[in-house]
N, C-alpha and C positions, 0 to 999 in steps of 0.2 A: 303279445307273448305272455305266457303264463309266468307269474312271478314266484320265485322259490320261497320267499317268506310267507306269502299267502297260502301256498300249497303246504308248507310246513305247519302253519297254524291249523289248517284243515285236517292234516294227518294226525297231529298231536291231539286235537280234539276228539278224533275218532278213536285213538288208542287210550284215551283217558280212562282210568279205572281198570286197566290191564297191567300186566308186567312187561308189556312191549314198549319199545321206545325207538325214536328216530336216531340213526347214527349219522346219516348224510342224505341230503337232497340236492341233486344237480339238475338244472334246467339249461340245456345247451341250445345253440342256434337251431332253429326249426322246431322248437318245442320238443326236443328229445329229453324226456324226463327219466331220471334214475333215482330210485328211493331205496336206501339201505336201512334195514330194520335189525334190531336185536331184541332180546328179551331175557329177563332174569332166569327163565326156565327154557330158553331157546326159542327158535322161530321155525314153524313148520310151513309146508307148502300151502296149507289151508289158510294160514295167516296172510300170506302173500296174495292169494286169490281173493280173500275177503276184502283186503285193503284195495286191491285193483278194482274190484267191482264198486266199492264205495267211491273211489275217485272218479270212475267213469260215470257214476250217477250224479256227481257234483259238477263235473266239467264236460259240457256238451261238445262233442267233436264237430258238430255242424257249425257252432259258433267260432271255435278255434281248434284246428286240427293239432294233434300231438301224438307222439309215441310214448309208451309208458312201460318201464321195467321196474318191478317191485321184487326185491330179493333180500335174503338175510345177509348180514355183514360178512358171513363166511369164515370158516376156519382158515387160519393162516393170514387173515387180514390184520393189519396193524390196528391197535386200539386207538380210538379217536376221542372217547368220552370218559370222564371219571367213572361213570356208571359201569363201563366195560371193565375197568380195572377192578372195581369193588366186586363185581359178579365173578371175577376170576381169581379171587383170593384163595390161596391153597393150591393153585395149579402152577405147573412149571411154565415159565415164560422165557423168551429170548429177547434181550435188550440190545439194540444197535445204537451205539453212541454217535454223536455228530462226526467224530473222527473215524468212523467206520469200525471201531473195535466192537467186539461182541461179548456178551456175558449171558450165561443161563443161570436161572435160580428159581426158587419157589416164591411166588408173590405173597407177601405177608400182610401188607397194608397199603392204603392209598388215601391221599387227601388232595386238596386243591393245588398244592405246590409241589408235591413229591410222592414217590412210592418207595416201598421197601421190599427188597428181595433177600432171601437166604441162599447163599451159595455154599456148595460143598466141594472141597478140594481134598483129594487123596494124595498124600505124599508118603510113599512106601507103605507102612502099616498104619500111619496116622491119618485120621480124618479131621480136617479143619472146617468148621462152619463159621461163616461170617454173615452178619446182617448188614446189608448195604443200602443206605438211603440215597436215592437218586432223584435229583430235581428234573422235572419235565423239560426244562430249558436245555439240559445236557444231552438229550436223546433225539435220535432221528425217528426210531420206531420201537414199539414193543408188541410182540405177538405171542399168542399161546403156542406152546410146543406141542406138536402132534406126536403121540406115542402109540405104537401098535404092540406094546408088550402085553 
């Protein structure tokens, strides 16, 4: 069976020197491999095709059969890495706490322990802005808000 950590090393080596990075690699029973990528300037289909070809050149299907899916982390997917938080600074995000409560705001900052969002609340004619510091341990997920305005 193909090992996820070996595959991750090969993928990271291939992506070295680019703004692309690995979000997740899963190798399930039967060598069903899924690789999720992201990039500071986004991921295109060409990036996925190029990485697929590279992996296929490194892992011979005659030696060990596998299925391979390479895709972008996708809009609406929860952030998994600090790098995803930092690349989305300035964008609106939706935070789901462990207790299922939700909060929306603009992502202002992120570090290893926490992130900060600015919320805007309108009460009658008054607009209240709050910067809220949120530890990662308190959340279930954070996603970019998709807007079609």
